[in-house]
C-alpha positions in Angstrom: 16.9 -34.4 -27.5 15.6 -30.9 -27.9 12.2 -32.4 -27.2 13.3 -34.1 -24.1 14.8 -31.0 -22.8 11.6 -28.9 -23.3 9.6 -31.7 -21.7 11.8 -31.9 -18.6 11.9 -28.0 -18.4 8.1 -27.6 -18.5 8.0 -30.4 -15.4 10.3 -28.4 -13.1 10.4 -24.8 -14.2 9.6 -22.7 -11.1 9.0 -19.0 -12.0 9.8 -16.3 -9.4 7.5 -14.7 -7.4 8.6 -11.0 -7.8 9.0 -8.3 -5.0 8.2 -8.8 -1.4 5.0 -8.5 0.3 6.5 -5.0 1.7 7.4 -4.1 -1.7 3.8 -4.8 -3.2 1.6 -3.6 -0.3 3.9 -2.0 2.5 4.8 -2.6 5.9 2.3 -1.2 8.7 -0.8 0.3 8.7 0.2 3.9 8.7 2.8 3.6 5.8 0.4 1.6 3.8 -2.2 4.2 4.3 0.0 7.0 3.1 0.7 5.1 -0.2 4.0 3.9 1.0 5.4 7.3 0.6 7.8 6.8 3.8 11.3 7.3 3.3 11.3 10.6 5.0 8.3 10.0 7.3 8.8 6.8 8.8 10.4 7.7 12.1 9.1 4.6 13.9 9.5 0.8 13.9 8.7 0.8 9.9 11.9 2.6 9.3 13.7 -0.6 9.4 12.4 -1.2 6.1 11.7 2.3 4.4 14.8 4.0 5.5 16.9 2.6 8.5 18.3 6.4 9.3 14.9 7.3 10.3 15.0 5.1 13.3 17.2 7.8 15.0 14.2 10.3 15.0 11.9 7.5 17.0 11.7 9.9 20.5 10.8 6.7 22.8 10.8 2.8 22.6 8.0 1.4 20.4 6.6 -1.7 19.4 3.9 -2.5 16.8 2.0 -5.8 16.3 -0.6 -6.2 13.6 -2.1 -8.5 10.7 -2.4 -7.8 6.8 -5.1 -9.6 4.6 -4.4 -9.7 0.7 -7.4 -10.6 -1.5 -6.7 -10.6 -5.1 -9.3 -10.2 -7.7 -7.4 -10.7 -10.8 -8.6 -12.2 -14.2 -7.3 -13.6 -17.5 -9.7 -13.4 -20.5 -8.8 -15.4 -23.3 -9.9 -15.3 -27.0 -10.3 -18.9 -27.1 -11.0 -21.5 -24.5 -8.1 -23.7 -23.1 -7.8 -27.2 -24.8 -8.0 -30.4 -22.8 -4.1 -30.6 -23.0 -3.3 -26.9 -23.1 -1.9 -24.9 -20.2 -4.6 -23.4 -17.7 -4.6 -20.3 -16.1 -3.1 -19.7 -12.5 -4.5 -17.2 -10.3 -3.1 -16.1 -6.8 -5.1 -16.8 -3.7 -6.0 -14.8 -0.8 -3.4 -14.9 2.3 -3.1 -13.3 5.7 0.1 -12.5 7.3 1.2 -11.1 10.7 3.8 -8.3 11.0 5.6 -7.0 14.1 8.1 -4.1 14.8 10.3 -2.7 17.3 12.5 0.3 17.9 14.8 1.1 20.7 16.5 4.5 21.0 19.4 4.2 23.3 19.9 6.8 26.0 22.8 7.1 28.6 25.8 8.9 27.4 25.1 8.7 23.8 22.0 10.7 24.6 19.4 9.1 22.4 21.7 9.7 19.1 21.7 5.9 18.6 18.7 3.7 17.7 18.0 -0.1 17.1 15.2 -1.6 15.1 13.8 -4.8 13.8 10.8 -6.0 11.6 9.2 -9.2 10.8 6.6 -10.4 8.4 5.3 -13.8 9.1 2.7 -15.5 6.6 0.1 -17.5 8.6 -0.6 -20.1 6.2 2.7 -21.1 4.6 5.9 -19.6 6.0 7.8 -19.6 2.7 6.5 -21.1 -0.5 7.9 -21.5 -4.0 5.3 -22.4 -6.9 5.8 -24.8 -9.5 4.1 -23.0 -12.3 4.8 -23.8 -16.0 6.0 -20.7 -17.6 3.7 -21.2 -20.7 0.7 -21.3 -18.1 -0.7 -17.7 -17.7 0.3 -16.3 -14.3 0.8 -13.0 -12.5 4.5 -12.5 -12.2 4.6 -10.1 -9.2 1.7 -11.6 -7.3 1.8 -15.5 -7.4 3.4 -16.2 -4.2 4.8 -13.4 -2.6 2.9 -13.1 0.3 4.0 -16.7 1.3 7.5 -15.4 2.1 9.0 -14.9 5.5 10.8 -11.4 5.8 13.1 -10.4 8.7 15.0 -7.2 8.7 17.3 -5.2 11.4 18.4 -1.9 11.4 20.4 0.7 13.4 20.7 4.2 13.0 23.1 6.9 14.5 22.3 10.7 14.7 25.7 12.3 13.6 24.1 15.8 13.8 21.2 17.4 15.2 19.8 17.6 11.5 21.5 14.4 10.0 21.1 10.8 10.7 22.6 7.7 8.9 21.3 4.2 9.1 22.2 0.8 7.9 20.6 -2.8 8.3 19.9 -6.0 6.6 17.1 -8.3 5.5 17.1 -11.8 5.5 16.0 -14.9 3.5 17.2 -18.4 3.4 19.1 -20.5 0.9 18.1 -24.1 0.3 20.4 -26.7 -0.8 19.7 -30.5 -0.9 20.8 -33.7 -2.2 19.0 -37.0 -2.6 21.1 -40.3 -3.6 19.6 -43.7 -4.1 21.0 -47.1 -5.1 18.6 -49.8 -6.6 19.2 -53.4 -7.2 16.8 -54.6 -10.0 17.3 -58.3 -9.4 16.6 -58.1 -5.7 14.2 -55.5 -6.2 15.6 -53.5 -3.1 17.4 -50.4 -2.3 20.9 -50.8 -1.4 21.4 -47.3 -0.5 19.3 -44.1 0.2 20.0 -40.8 1.7 18.6 -37.3 2.0 20.5 -34.3 3.0 18.8 -30.7 2.8 20.5 -27.4 4.3 18.8 -23.9 4.6 21.4 -21.4 5.0 20.6 -17.6 5.7 21.2 -15.1 3.0 20.9 -11.3 3.4 21.0 -8.0 1.7 22.0 -4.7 3.0 20.1 -1.5 3.3 21.2 2.1 3.9 19.6 5.3 4.5 20.2 8.9 5.1 18.0 11.4 6.6 18.4 15.2 6.7 16.2 18.1 8.3 17.4 21.2 6.4 14.6 23.4 8.3 12.0 22.7 10.8 9.1 21.0 9.3 11.1 19.6 6.3 12.9 16.2 6.0 14.7 14.8 3.0 15.4 11.1 3.0 17.5 8.5 0.9 17.2 4.9 1.1 19.0 1.8 -0.8 18.1 -1.8 -0.6 20.1 -4.4 -2.2 18.6 -7.2 -4.3 17.2 -10.5 -2.2 16.2 -13.9 -3.3 15.9 -17.1 -2.4 18.2 -19.6 -4.0 17.7 -23.3 -4.5 20.1 -26.1 -5.7 18.9 -29.8 -5.2 20.6 -32.6 -6.8 18.8 -36.2 -7.3 21.0 -39.1 -8.0 19.7 -42.5 -8.8 22.0 -45.7 -9.4 20.5 -48.8 -10.9 23.0 -51.8 -10.6 24.5 -53.1 -13.8 22.2 -50.5 -15.9 23.6 -47.1 -14.8 23.2 -43.7 -13.1 20.9 -40.9 -13.5 21.6 -37.4 -12.0 19.2 -34.4 -12.2 20.5 -31.2 -10.8 17.7 -28.6 -10.1 18.7 -25.1 -9.4 17.5 -21.6 -9.7 16.3 -18.0 -8.0 13.0 -17.8 -6.5 11.1 -14.9 -4.3 13.2 -12.2 -6.0 13.2 -8.7 -4.9 15.0 -6.2 -6.9 17.8 -3.5 -6.0 16.0 -0.3 -5.1 16.9 3.2 -4.6 14.2 5.7 -3.4 14.2 9.6 -2.9 11.8 11.1 -0.7 10.5 14.2 1.2 8.0 14.8 4.1 6.7 18.4 4.6 4.6 19.7 7.7 3.1 22.9 6.4 1.0 23.1 9.7 1.5 21.2 13.1 -1.4 19.0 12.2 -0.5 18.0 8.6 2.1 16.1 6.8 2.7 15.7 3.2 4.9 13.2 1.8 6.4 12.1 -1.6 8.6 9.3 -2.7 10.4 8.2 -6.1 11.4 4.7 -6.3 13.9 3.3 -8.9 13.9 -0.5 -9.0 16.6 -2.3 -11.0 14.5 -4.9 -12.4 17.0 -5.2 -15.6 19.1 -7.5 -13.3 16.3 -10.0 -12.7 17.4 -13.4 -13.1 15.9 -16.1 -15.2 12.5 -16.9 -13.4 12.9 -20.7 -14.4 14.8 -23.4 -13.0 17.9 -24.7 -14.3 17.9 -28.1 -15.0 20.8 -30.6 -15.9 20.1 -34.1 -16.6 23.0 -36.5 -16.9 22.3 -40.3 -17.8 25.2 -42.6 -17.7 24.5 -46.1 -19.1 28.1 -47.3 -19.3 27.5 -50.9 -18.3 25.0 -51.2 -21.4 27.7 -49.8 -23.9 25.9 -46.3 -24.2 27.5 -43.1 -24.2 26.9 -40.6 -21.4 23.7 -38.2 -22.1 23.6 -34.5 -20.7 20.7 -32.6 -21.3 20.1 -29.1 -19.9 17.6 -26.5 -20.2 18.0 -23.2 -22.0 18.2 -19.8 -20.3 14.7 -17.7 -20.4 15.4 -13.7 -21.2 12.7 -11.9 -19.2 13.4 -8.7 -21.3 12.7 -7.0 -18.0 13.6 -3.0 -17.7 14.1 -0.8 -14.8 11.0 1.2 -13.3 10.7 4.6 -11.8 7.6 4.5 -9.3 6.1 7.8 -7.8 4.4 7.9 -4.5 2.4 10.4 -2.4 0.7 10.7 0.9 -0.9 12.8 3.3 -1.7 12.5 7.1 -4.0 15.0 9.2 -4.1 15.3 12.6 -7.1 17.1 13.9 -7.5 17.9 17.8 -8.6 14.8 19.5 -7.8 11.2 19.3 -8.3 10.7 15.5 -5.7 10.8 12.5 -6.8 10.6 8.9 -4.4 9.3 6.1 -4.3 8.8 2.5 -2.0 8.2 -0.4 -1.7 7.1 -3.9 1.2 5.3 -5.9 1.9 4.3 -9.6 3.8 1.3 -10.2 4.8 0.8 -13.9 5.2 -2.7 -15.4 8.8 -4.2 -16.1 7.8 -6.9 -18.3 7.4 -6.5 -22.1 4.0 -7.8 -23.5 4.1 -11.6 -23.7 4.1 -12.3 -27.4 6.0 -15.5 -27.2 5.5 -18.8 -25.6 5.8 -17.7 -21.9 3.3 -15.9 -20.0 4.7 -13.7 -17.0 1.7 -11.5 -16.8 2.3 -7.9 -15.5 0.8 -4.5 -16.1 0.9 -0.8 -14.9 -0.6 -0.6 -11.4 -2.3 2.3 -9.7 -2.5 2.2 -5.8 -5.0 4.1 -3.9 -5.1 4.0 -0.1 -6.7 5.6 2.9 -6.6 4.8 6.7 -7.4 6.0 10.1 -5.9 5.8 13.7 -7.4 6.1 17.2 -5.1 7.2 20.0 -5.8 6.1 23.6 -4.4 8.7 26.1 -2.9 7.9 29.2 -5.1 8.9 32.1 -2.0 9.4 34.3 0.0 11.9 31.9 -1.9 14.5 29.9 -1.7 15.0 26.2 0.4 11.6 26.0 -0.8 8.7 23.4 1.2 5.8 24.2 -1.4 3.3 22.4 -3.1 3.6 19.1 -5.1 1.4 16.8 -4.3 2.0 13.2 -6.2 0.8 10.1 -5.4 1.1 6.5 -7.5 0.0 3.3 -5.6 -0.3 -0.1 -6.6 -1.1 -3.5 -4.4 -1.9 -6.4 -5.5 -1.4 -9.9 -3.7 -3.4 -12.5 -4.5 -2.2 -16.1 -6.0 -4.5 -18.7 -3.1 -5.4 -21.0 -3.6 -7.2 -24.3 -1.3 -10.1 -25.1 -1.1 -10.8 -28.7 0.8 -13.9 -29.6 3.0 -13.8 -32.5 2.6 -17.6 -33.4 -1.1 -18.1 -34.4 -0.8 -21.9 -33.1 0.5 -20.6 -29.7 -0.9 -23.3 -27.1 -2.6 -20.2 -25.2 -3.6 -17.6 -27.7 -4.3 -14.1 -27.3 -5.6 -12.7 -24.1 -6.2 -9.9 -21.8 -5.2 -9.8 -18.2 -5.7 -7.3 -15.3 -8.1 -6.8 -12.2 -7.8 -5.7 -8.6 -5.8 -6.6 -5.4 -7.2 -5.6 -2.1 -5.2 -5.4 1.0 -6.2 -4.4 4.5 -3.9 -3.9 7.6 -4.5 -3.4 11.4 -1.6 -2.2 13.6 -1.5 -1.8 17.3 1.1 0.4 18.4 2.5 1.0 21.8 4.9 3.8 22.9 6.8 3.1 26.2 7.5 6.4 28.1 
């Protein structure tokens, strides 16, 4: 029975792609170029993700639209080659996604003290994908399919004081539930009954934020994002007349984003310079089992056998909470150009893979730079309602040794690391 359970587990395990594309790379070219240190500096449409309270700082309605390209260059170096029947390596593929953002300050009697925002990330190849990767197969845990994940976010902010703003919002994914039932008559070799029902239900996670301006030129921010995941629960039931019934229930959690708390500051030492810093605590210790929970029930009562129930064991990731620092800089010299740069460090949340599973991750250094070009309105001096922004980002995954405790392990010892390239282009327009 244990061998049967193990075989079924390998057939249906679906590891989670951890963190969203916004968590891994950023939202919008400006924030990405500044190392994603944006909790206290994002007074634009990107605040719907970084800190909804900052939406209240947007002086005018604004819309942004753009594209982001992810190109992974990761590698796995084994001490011995994979055998003909052994697990092979799984490496993430490039992907292209579109992003859209909107912020609308509300005027009238509330005098621009209330603002609404929305953000969207739409993969252009597959809207939402779940990879069916064997957990014994070496694969990069954070980066396997996170770019194939549609993200929709909304936020609202209110200025409770001229120096204090509060914000709240929600991010959405979908939950997948389904059931397939068939009945087969072996004597006539035909299906007596067959049916399929699948439902996609929205699931959301709350976000909240605070932005305080203790003095001119200095902003302090805090944001909270609750955990978000895509759940699935699919039941397959087959009835063979005069023989019995087989029911397979596959359930689990994929595309998981951990609960996060972020503290940040933005300082303008001069009118043309902004310095930012963030500290992000991600609660990875609450990450669920990345594999599918599988229950197989075989009922052959017509043949005189007892009911057989087989289910998979729970996998303990051993994940730990992480603390990630980020810094950014923006320089706005006289003229139409703005220069940006940033750095972030993201420690790994997973232990070395010494057992039978191979969820690969390592400490990551993220270097970024960017530029923006403003187009001035010829009918209104010193106004720049349109800007074109570009960012380039390099994530360096440190090479990590995975030494197996079992010398007969199917994969054996290996080293994993590499680079992740990301570039974004955003067209931003202010309506004023």
